[in-house]
N, CA, C and O atoms as a Tripos MOL2 file, in Angstrom:
@<TRIPOS>MOLECULE
protein
  228   227    57     0     0
PROTEIN
NO_CHARGES

@<TRIPOS>ATOM
      1 N          11.2220   14.8590    7.6780 N.3       1 MET1
      2 CA         11.3620   13.3800    7.8750 C.3       1 MET1
      3 C          10.1210   12.5540    8.3260 C.2       1 MET1
      4 O           9.7720   11.4590    7.8840 O.2       1 MET1
      5 N           9.5200   13.3070    9.3050 N.am      2 GLY2
      6 CA          8.2650   12.6610    9.8900 C.3       2 GLY2
      7 C           7.1450   12.3650    8.8990 C.2       2 GLY2
      8 O           6.3580   11.4270    9.0220 O.2       2 GLY2
      9 N           7.1480   13.1490    8.0220 N.am      3 LEU3
     10 CA          5.8640   13.1710    6.7080 C.3       3 LEU3
     11 C           6.6450   11.6930    5.9630 C.2       3 LEU3
     12 O           5.9400   10.6880    5.8680 O.2       3 LEU3
     13 N           7.7520   11.6530    5.5810 N.am      4 ALA4
     14 CA          8.1650   10.3600    4.7940 C.3       4 ALA4
     15 C           8.0710    9.1290    5.8030 C.2       4 ALA4
     16 O           7.8050    8.0270    5.3250 O.2       4 ALA4
     17 N           8.2480    9.2430    6.9890 N.am      5 ALA5
     18 CA          8.1740    7.8400    7.8000 C.3       5 ALA5
     19 C           6.5530    7.6750    7.7400 C.2       5 ALA5
     20 O           6.0800    6.5480    7.5960 O.2       5 ALA5
     21 N           5.7100    8.8210    7.8520 N.am      6 ALA6
     22 CA          4.1730    8.6880    7.9430 C.3       6 ALA6
     23 C           3.8260    7.8080    6.8610 C.2       6 ALA6
     24 O           3.1640    6.7810    7.0110 O.2       6 ALA6
     25 N           4.3410    8.2790    5.6310 N.am      7 MET7
     26 CA          3.8710    7.8180    4.4730 C.3       7 MET7
     27 C           4.1890    6.4840    4.2880 C.2       7 MET7
     28 O           3.3920    5.6380    3.8820 O.2       7 MET7
     29 N           5.6490    6.2370    4.6570 N.am      8 ASP8
     30 CA          5.8440    4.6340    4.5050 C.3       8 ASP8
     31 C           5.0040    3.8680    5.6510 C.2       8 ASP8
     32 O           4.5970    2.7260    5.4400 O.2       8 ASP8
     33 N           4.7910    4.4430    6.7090 N.am      9 VAL9
     34 CA          3.9210    3.3620    7.5080 C.3       9 VAL9
     35 C           2.5790    3.1780    6.9040 C.2       9 VAL9
     36 O           2.0390    2.0760    6.9920 O.2       9 VAL9
     37 N           1.9080    4.3110    6.2090 N.am     10 ALA10
     38 CA          0.5670    4.2410    5.6420 C.3      10 ALA10
     39 C           0.6990    3.2840    4.3630 C.2      10 ALA10
     40 O          -0.1910    2.4710    4.1140 O.2      10 ALA10
     41 N           1.7500    3.3990    3.6260 N.am     11 ALA11
     42 CA          2.2260    2.3370    2.5560 C.3      11 ALA11
     43 C           2.1020    0.7470    3.0620 C.2      11 ALA11
     44 O           1.3460   -0.0940    2.5760 O.2      11 ALA11
     45 N           3.0220    0.5600    4.1430 N.am     12 LEU12
     46 CA          2.8540   -0.9690    4.7430 C.3      12 LEU12
     47 C           1.5310   -1.2680    5.0830 C.2      12 LEU12
     48 O           1.0590   -2.2910    4.5860 O.2      12 LEU12
     49 N           0.8840   -0.6430    5.7720 N.am     13 ILE13
     50 CA         -0.6090   -0.6450    6.1630 C.3      13 ILE13
     51 C          -1.4060   -1.2030    4.9370 C.2      13 ILE13
     52 O          -2.1530   -2.1800    4.9670 O.2      13 ILE13
     53 N          -1.0570   -0.2420    3.6120 N.am     14 SER14
     54 CA         -2.1020   -0.4350    2.8140 C.3      14 SER14
     55 C          -1.5350   -1.7170    1.8980 C.2      14 SER14
     56 O          -2.3570   -2.3050    1.1940 O.2      14 SER14
     57 N          -0.4500   -2.0580    1.8990 N.am     15 LEU15
     58 CA          0.2310   -3.2750    1.3190 C.3      15 LEU15
     59 C          -0.2080   -4.4710    2.1100 C.2      15 LEU15
     60 O          -0.2660   -5.5930    1.6060 O.2      15 LEU15
     61 N          -0.5010   -4.2280    3.2900 N.am     16 GLY16
     62 CA         -0.8600   -5.4710    4.1550 C.3      16 GLY16
     63 C          -2.2450   -5.6250    4.0660 C.2      16 GLY16
     64 O          -2.7430   -6.7420    4.2000 O.2      16 GLY16
     65 N          -2.9400   -4.6120    3.8520 N.am     17 TRP17
     66 CA         -4.6120   -4.9010    3.3880 C.3      17 TRP17
     67 C          -4.5410   -5.5250    2.0890 C.2      17 TRP17
     68 O          -5.2710   -6.4980    1.9030 O.2      17 TRP17
     69 N          -3.7960   -5.1370    1.1740 N.am     18 CYS18
     70 CA         -3.8600   -5.7850   -0.1550 C.3      18 CYS18
     71 C          -3.5480   -7.3220    0.1040 C.2      18 CYS18
     72 O          -4.2350   -8.2160   -0.3890 O.2      18 CYS18
     73 N          -2.5900   -7.5170    0.8200 N.am     19 VAL19
     74 CA         -2.3050   -9.0730    0.7370 C.3      19 VAL19
     75 C          -3.1820   -9.8870    1.5920 C.2      19 VAL19
     76 O          -3.3010  -11.1010    1.4270 O.2      19 VAL19
     77 N          -3.7830   -9.2370    2.4870 N.am     20 THR20
     78 CA         -5.0360   -9.7730    3.1990 C.3      20 THR20
     79 C          -6.1120  -10.0400    2.3330 C.2      20 THR20
     80 O          -6.6890  -11.1110    2.5200 O.2      20 THR20
     81 N          -6.5360   -9.2720    1.3780 N.am     21 ALA21
     82 CA         -7.7350   -9.1190    0.4280 C.3      21 ALA21
     83 C          -7.3240  -10.2160   -0.6790 C.2      21 ALA21
     84 O          -8.1820  -11.0110   -1.0590 O.2      21 ALA21
     85 N          -6.0440  -10.2620   -1.1860 N.am     22 MET22
     86 CA         -5.7130  -11.1740   -2.1190 C.3      22 MET22
     87 C          -5.8990  -12.6610   -1.4330 C.2      22 MET22
     88 O          -6.5200  -13.5090   -2.0750 O.2      22 MET22
     89 N          -5.4470  -12.9360   -0.3300 N.am     23 ARG23
     90 CA         -5.5910  -14.1970    0.4330 C.3      23 ARG23
     91 C          -7.0590  -14.4950    0.4140 C.2      23 ARG23
     92 O          -7.5180  -15.4740   -0.1750 O.2      23 ARG23
     93 N          -7.8010  -13.6060    1.0870 N.am     24 ARG24
     94 CA         -9.1310  -14.0160    1.1330 C.3      24 ARG24
     95 C          -9.9820  -14.1220   -0.0920 C.2      24 ARG24
     96 O         -11.0520  -14.7310   -0.1270 O.2      24 ARG24
     97 N          -9.3750  -13.4180   -1.2040 N.am     25 ASN25
     98 CA         -9.9200  -13.5890   -2.6280 C.3      25 ASN25
     99 C          -9.5850  -15.1490   -3.2300 C.2      25 ASN25
    100 O         -10.2950  -15.7470   -4.0390 O.2      25 ASN25
    101 N          -8.4520  -15.6000   -2.6900 N.am     26 ARG26
    102 CA         -8.0510  -16.7600   -3.2460 C.3      26 ARG26
    103 C          -8.8840  -17.7310   -2.6620 C.2      26 ARG26
    104 O          -9.3000  -18.5590   -3.4710 O.2      26 ARG26
    105 N          -9.2510  -17.8760   -1.4980 N.am     27 ASP27
    106 CA        -10.3120  -18.7200   -0.6870 C.3      27 ASP27
    107 C         -11.6690  -18.5330   -1.2510 C.2      27 ASP27
    108 O         -12.2610  -19.5040   -1.7230 O.2      27 ASP27
    109 N         -12.2100  -17.3390   -1.2370 N.am     28 GLU28
    110 CA        -13.5420  -17.0140   -1.6420 C.3      28 GLU28
    111 C         -13.5050  -16.0280   -2.6720 C.2      28 GLU28
    112 O         -13.3720  -14.8370   -2.3910 O.2      28 GLU28
    113 N         -13.6260  -16.4910   -4.0030 N.am     29 PRO29
    114 CA        -13.3410  -15.5820   -4.9980 C.3      29 PRO29
    115 C         -14.7870  -14.5390   -5.1040 C.2      29 PRO29
    116 O         -15.8350  -15.1590   -5.2880 O.2      29 PRO29
    117 N         -14.8750  -13.2910   -5.0190 N.am     30 ASP30
    118 CA        -16.2230  -12.7320   -4.8840 C.3      30 ASP30
    119 C         -16.2250  -11.3660   -5.8660 C.2      30 ASP30
    120 O         -16.9610  -10.3970   -5.6820 O.2      30 ASP30
    121 N         -15.2790  -11.4970   -6.9050 N.am     31 GLY31
    122 CA        -15.3870  -10.6530   -7.9830 C.3      31 GLY31
    123 C         -14.7800   -9.0890   -7.4220 C.2      31 GLY31
    124 O         -15.2910   -8.0400   -7.8150 O.2      31 GLY31
    125 N         -13.8340   -9.1190   -6.6310 N.am     32 ASP32
    126 CA        -13.6220   -7.6750   -5.7330 C.3      32 ASP32
    127 C         -11.8880   -7.3390   -6.1220 C.2      32 ASP32
    128 O         -11.0890   -6.7590   -5.3870 O.2      32 ASP32
    129 N         -11.6820   -7.7850   -7.2090 N.am     33 ALA33
    130 CA        -10.2470   -7.9890   -7.2470 C.3      33 ALA33
    131 C          -9.6190   -6.4580   -7.5430 C.2      33 ALA33
    132 O          -8.4080   -6.2460   -7.4740 O.2      33 ALA33
    133 N         -10.5960   -5.4230   -7.8820 N.am     34 GLY34
    134 CA        -10.1830   -4.0120   -8.1040 C.3      34 GLY34
    135 C          -9.8440   -3.5350   -6.9140 C.2      34 GLY34
    136 O          -8.8680   -2.7870   -6.9700 O.2      34 GLY34
    137 N         -10.3610   -3.7200   -5.7000 N.am     35 LYS35
    138 CA         -9.8130   -3.3350   -4.2800 C.3      35 LYS35
    139 C          -8.5810   -3.6180   -3.7700 C.2      35 LYS35
    140 O          -7.8610   -2.8150   -3.1760 O.2      35 LYS35
    141 N          -8.2700   -5.0910   -4.0690 N.am     36 SER36
    142 CA         -6.7330   -5.1840   -3.7570 C.3      36 SER36
    143 C          -5.6900   -4.5440   -4.7980 C.2      36 SER36
    144 O          -4.5890   -4.1910   -4.3740 O.2      36 SER36
    145 N          -5.9760   -4.4100   -5.9770 N.am     37 ALA37
    146 CA         -5.1620   -3.7000   -7.1200 C.3      37 ALA37
    147 C          -4.9410   -2.2660   -6.7400 C.2      37 ALA37
    148 O          -3.8740   -1.6600   -6.8470 O.2      37 ALA37
    149 N          -6.1730   -1.7550   -6.2460 N.am     38 ALA38
    150 CA         -6.2150   -0.2620   -5.6540 C.3      38 ALA38
    151 C          -5.4330    0.0510   -4.8020 C.2      38 ALA38
    152 O          -4.7010    1.0380   -4.8810 O.2      38 ALA38
    153 N          -5.4840   -1.0510   -3.4900 N.am     39 LEU39
    154 CA         -4.6170   -0.7730   -2.3490 C.3      39 LEU39
    155 C          -3.1200   -0.9960   -2.4820 C.2      39 LEU39
    156 O          -2.2600   -0.4140   -1.8200 O.2      39 LEU39
    157 N          -2.8850   -2.0590   -3.5730 N.am     40 ALA40
    158 CA         -1.5440   -2.4690   -3.7970 C.3      40 ALA40
    159 C          -0.7900   -0.9890   -4.7490 C.2      40 ALA40
    160 O           0.4280   -0.8070   -4.7350 O.2      40 ALA40
    161 N          -1.6520   -0.1570   -5.4330 N.am     41 LEU41
    162 CA         -1.0340    1.0210   -6.1690 C.3      41 LEU41
    163 C          -1.1150    1.9640   -5.3410 C.2      41 LEU41
    164 O          -0.2600    2.8040   -5.6180 O.2      41 LEU41
    165 N          -1.8470    2.3080   -4.2680 N.am     42 ILE42
    166 CA         -1.6350    3.4230   -3.4480 C.3      42 ILE42
    167 C          -0.4390    3.0560   -2.5450 C.2      42 ILE42
    168 O           0.3960    3.9320   -2.3190 O.2      42 ILE42
    169 N          -0.2900    1.7920   -1.9970 N.am     43 GLY43
    170 CA          0.9340    1.6190   -1.1420 C.3      43 GLY43
    171 C           2.1650    1.7740   -1.9120 C.2      43 GLY43
    172 O           3.0990    2.3600   -1.3650 O.2      43 GLY43
    173 N           2.3230    1.2650   -3.2890 N.am     44 VAL44
    174 CA          3.5350    1.5410   -4.1650 C.3      44 VAL44
    175 C           3.6450    3.2400   -4.3210 C.2      44 VAL44
    176 O           4.6960    3.8730   -4.2200 O.2      44 VAL44
    177 N           2.5860    3.6930   -4.5360 N.am     45 SER45
    178 CA          2.8520    5.1600   -4.9170 C.3      45 SER45
    179 C           3.2600    6.0820   -3.6670 C.2      45 SER45
    180 O           3.9610    7.0940   -3.6600 O.2      45 SER45
    181 N           2.6640    5.4810   -2.7030 N.am     46 LEU46
    182 CA          3.1470    6.4710   -1.4070 C.3      46 LEU46
    183 C           4.7520    6.0880   -1.1920 C.2      46 LEU46
    184 O           5.5200    7.0030   -0.8960 O.2      46 LEU46
    185 N           5.2070    4.8630   -1.3260 N.am     47 ILE47
    186 CA          6.3040    4.6450   -1.2900 C.3      47 ILE47
    187 C           7.3090    5.5000   -2.1300 C.2      47 ILE47
    188 O           8.3400    6.0300   -1.7170 O.2      47 ILE47
    189 N           6.7180    5.5270   -3.5790 N.am     48 LEU48
    190 CA          7.7760    6.2600   -4.2540 C.3      48 LEU48
    191 C           7.6690    7.9310   -4.0170 C.2      48 LEU48
    192 O           8.5640    8.7490   -4.2260 O.2      48 LEU48
    193 N           6.4030    8.1700   -3.5540 N.am     49 LEU49
    194 CA          6.4140    9.8090   -2.9640 C.3      49 LEU49
    195 C           7.3350    9.9450   -1.9890 C.2      49 LEU49
    196 O           7.9670   11.0010   -1.9560 O.2      49 LEU49
    197 N           7.5670    9.0390   -1.1220 N.am     50 SER50
    198 CA          8.4190    9.0040    0.3330 C.3      50 SER50
    199 C           9.7630    9.2210   -0.1820 C.2      50 SER50
    200 O          10.4420   10.0420    0.4350 O.2      50 SER50
    201 N          10.3150    8.6080   -1.2600 N.am     51 ILE51
    202 CA         11.9270    8.8290   -1.4910 C.3      51 ILE51
    203 C          12.2190   10.0670   -1.7850 C.2      51 ILE51
    204 O          13.3450   10.2940   -1.3410 O.2      51 ILE51
    205 N          11.7910   10.9660   -2.2940 N.am     52 PRO52
    206 CA         12.3900   12.3660   -2.1810 C.3      52 PRO52
    207 C          12.2720   13.0660   -1.0200 C.2      52 PRO52
    208 O          12.9080   14.1030   -0.8340 O.2      52 PRO52
    209 N          11.4130   12.5360   -0.1060 N.am     53 LEU53
    210 CA         11.3410   13.2580    1.1690 C.3      53 LEU53
    211 C          12.3420   12.7230    2.1080 C.2      53 LEU53
    212 O          12.6130   13.3780    3.1140 O.2      53 LEU53
    213 N          12.9480   11.5360    1.8650 N.am     54 TRP54
    214 CA         13.9080   10.9680    2.6330 C.3      54 TRP54
    215 C          15.3660   11.7560    2.3200 C.2      54 TRP54
    216 O          16.2870   11.8340    3.1330 O.2      54 TRP54
    217 N          15.3680   12.3280    0.9530 N.am     55 ALA55
    218 CA         16.4900   12.9790    0.6810 C.3      55 ALA55
    219 C          16.8890   14.0770    1.1000 C.2      55 ALA55
    220 O          18.0770   14.3860    1.1910 O.2      55 ALA55
    221 N          15.6430   15.0030    1.4930 N.am     56 LEU56
    222 CA         15.9660   16.1160    2.1390 C.3      56 LEU56
    223 C          16.8640   16.3650    3.3020 C.2      56 LEU56
    224 O          16.9800   15.4860    4.1560 O.2      56 LEU56
    225 N          17.4280   17.3480    3.3910 N.am     57 PRO57
    226 CA         18.2160   17.3220    4.6490 C.3      57 PRO57
    227 C          17.4270   17.7230    5.7240 C.2      57 PRO57
    228 O          17.9050   17.7660    6.8570 O.2      57 PRO57
@<TRIPOS>BOND
     1     1     2 1
     2     2     3 1
     3     3     4 2
     4     3     5 am
     5     5     6 1
     6     6     7 1
     7     7     8 2
     8     7     9 am
     9     9    10 1
    10    10    11 1
    11    11    12 2
    12    11    13 am
    13    13    14 1
    14    14    15 1
    15    15    16 2
    16    15    17 am
    17    17    18 1
    18    18    19 1
    19    19    20 2
    20    19    21 am
    21    21    22 1
    22    22    23 1
    23    23    24 2
    24    23    25 am
    25    25    26 1
    26    26    27 1
    27    27    28 2
    28    27    29 am
    29    29    30 1
    30    30    31 1
    31    31    32 2
    32    31    33 am
    33    33    34 1
    34    34    35 1
    35    35    36 2
    36    35    37 am
    37    37    38 1
    38    38    39 1
    39    39    40 2
    40    39    41 am
    41    41    42 1
    42    42    43 1
    43    43    44 2
    44    43    45 am
    45    45    46 1
    46    46    47 1
    47    47    48 2
    48    47    49 am
    49    49    50 1
    50    50    51 1
    51    51    52 2
    52    51    53 am
    53    53    54 1
    54    54    55 1
    55    55    56 2
    56    55    57 am
    57    57    58 1
    58    58    59 1
    59    59    60 2
    60    59    61 am
    61    61    62 1
    62    62    63 1
    63    63    64 2
    64    63    65 am
    65    65    66 1
    66    66    67 1
    67    67    68 2
    68    67    69 am
    69    69    70 1
    70    70    71 1
    71    71    72 2
    72    71    73 am
    73    73    74 1
    74    74    75 1
    75    75    76 2
    76    75    77 am
    77    77    78 1
    78    78    79 1
    79    79    80 2
    80    79    81 am
    81    81    82 1
    82    82    83 1
    83    83    84 2
    84    83    85 am
    85    85    86 1
    86    86    87 1
    87    87    88 2
    88    87    89 am
    89    89    90 1
    90    90    91 1
    91    91    92 2
    92    91    93 am
    93    93    94 1
    94    94    95 1
    95    95    96 2
    96    95    97 am
    97    97    98 1
    98    98    99 1
    99    99   100 2
   100    99   101 am
   101   101   102 1
   102   102   103 1
   103   103   104 2
   104   103   105 am
   105   105   106 1
   106   106   107 1
   107   107   108 2
   108   107   109 am
   109   109   110 1
   110   110   111 1
   111   111   112 2
   112   111   113 am
   113   113   114 1
   114   114   115 1
   115   115   116 2
   116   115   117 am
   117   117   118 1
   118   118   119 1
   119   119   120 2
   120   119   121 am
   121   121   122 1
   122   122   123 1
   123   123   124 2
   124   123   125 am
   125   125   126 1
   126   126   127 1
   127   127   128 2
   128   127   129 am
   129   129   130 1
   130   130   131 1
   131   131   132 2
   132   131   133 am
   133   133   134 1
   134   134   135 1
   135   135   136 2
   136   135   137 am
   137   137   138 1
   138   138   139 1
   139   139   140 2
   140   139   141 am
   141   141   142 1
   142   142   143 1
   143   143   144 2
   144   143   145 am
   145   145   146 1
   146   146   147 1
   147   147   148 2
   148   147   149 am
   149   149   150 1
   150   150   151 1
   151   151   152 2
   152   151   153 am
   153   153   154 1
   154   154   155 1
   155   155   156 2
   156   155   157 am
   157   157   158 1
   158   158   159 1
   159   159   160 2
   160   159   161 am
   161   161   162 1
   162   162   163 1
   163   163   164 2
   164   163   165 am
   165   165   166 1
   166   166   167 1
   167   167   168 2
   168   167   169 am
   169   169   170 1
   170   170   171 1
   171   171   172 2
   172   171   173 am
   173   173   174 1
   174   174   175 1
   175   175   176 2
   176   175   177 am
   177   177   178 1
   178   178   179 1
   179   179   180 2
   180   179   181 am
   181   181   182 1
   182   182   183 1
   183   183   184 2
   184   183   185 am
   185   185   186 1
   186   186   187 1
   187   187   188 2
   188   187   189 am
   189   189   190 1
   190   190   191 1
   191   191   192 2
   192   191   193 am
   193   193   194 1
   194   194   195 1
   195   195   196 2
   196   195   197 am
   197   197   198 1
   198   198   199 1
   199   199   200 2
   200   199   201 am
   201   201   202 1
   202   202   203 1
   203   203   204 2
   204   203   205 am
   205   205   206 1
   206   206   207 1
   207   207   208 2
   208   207   209 am
   209   209   210 1
   210   210   211 1
   211   211   212 2
   212   211   213 am
   213   213   214 1
   214   214   215 1
   215   215   216 2
   216   215   217 am
   217   217   218 1
   218   218   219 1
   219   219   220 2
   220   219   221 am
   221   221   222 1
   222   222   223 1
   223   223   224 2
   224   223   225 am
   225   225   226 1
   226   226   227 1
   227   227   228 2
@<TRIPOS>SUBSTRUCTURE
     1 MET1         2 RESIDUE 1 A MET
     2 GLY2         6 RESIDUE 1 A GLY
     3 LEU3        10 RESIDUE 1 A LEU
     4 ALA4        14 RESIDUE 1 A ALA
     5 ALA5        18 RESIDUE 1 A ALA
     6 ALA6        22 RESIDUE 1 A ALA
     7 MET7        26 RESIDUE 1 A MET
     8 ASP8        30 RESIDUE 1 A ASP
     9 VAL9        34 RESIDUE 1 A VAL
    10 ALA10       38 RESIDUE 1 A ALA
    11 ALA11       42 RESIDUE 1 A ALA
    12 LEU12       46 RESIDUE 1 A LEU
    13 ILE13       50 RESIDUE 1 A ILE
    14 SER14       54 RESIDUE 1 A SER
    15 LEU15       58 RESIDUE 1 A LEU
    16 GLY16       62 RESIDUE 1 A GLY
    17 TRP17       66 RESIDUE 1 A TRP
    18 CYS18       70 RESIDUE 1 A CYS
    19 VAL19       74 RESIDUE 1 A VAL
    20 THR20       78 RESIDUE 1 A THR
    21 ALA21       82 RESIDUE 1 A ALA
    22 MET22       86 RESIDUE 1 A MET
    23 ARG23       90 RESIDUE 1 A ARG
    24 ARG24       94 RESIDUE 1 A ARG
    25 ASN25       98 RESIDUE 1 A ASN
    26 ARG26      102 RESIDUE 1 A ARG
    27 ASP27      106 RESIDUE 1 A ASP
    28 GLU28      110 RESIDUE 1 A GLU
    29 PRO29      114 RESIDUE 1 A PRO
    30 ASP30      118 RESIDUE 1 A ASP
    31 GLY31      122 RESIDUE 1 A GLY
    32 ASP32      126 RESIDUE 1 A ASP
    33 ALA33      130 RESIDUE 1 A ALA
    34 GLY34      134 RESIDUE 1 A GLY
    35 LYS35      138 RESIDUE 1 A LYS
    36 SER36      142 RESIDUE 1 A SER
    37 ALA37      146 RESIDUE 1 A ALA
    38 ALA38      150 RESIDUE 1 A ALA
    39 LEU39      154 RESIDUE 1 A LEU
    40 ALA40      158 RESIDUE 1 A ALA
    41 LEU41      162 RESIDUE 1 A LEU
    42 ILE42      166 RESIDUE 1 A ILE
    43 GLY43      170 RESIDUE 1 A GLY
    44 VAL44      174 RESIDUE 1 A VAL
    45 SER45      178 RESIDUE 1 A SER
    46 LEU46      182 RESIDUE 1 A LEU
    47 ILE47      186 RESIDUE 1 A ILE
    48 LEU48      190 RESIDUE 1 A LEU
    49 LEU49      194 RESIDUE 1 A LEU
    50 SER50      198 RESIDUE 1 A SER
    51 ILE51      202 RESIDUE 1 A ILE
    52 PRO52      206 RESIDUE 1 A PRO
    53 LEU53      210 RESIDUE 1 A LEU
    54 TRP54      214 RESIDUE 1 A TRP
    55 ALA55      218 RESIDUE 1 A ALA
    56 LEU56      222 RESIDUE 1 A LEU
    57 PRO57      226 RESIDUE 1 A PRO
């Protein structure tokens, strides 16, 4: 259960960085959209990977 919680925390941090990067790119477009997309994909994948771990007894 500790691994699932750690993965969820890492996912939330990754998604937070993604939101920050998108906000910064909205104000100053610098052509670095791949970074925010990668962070979003990492965050979503960590959440999806942690779901089966929460179901373990």
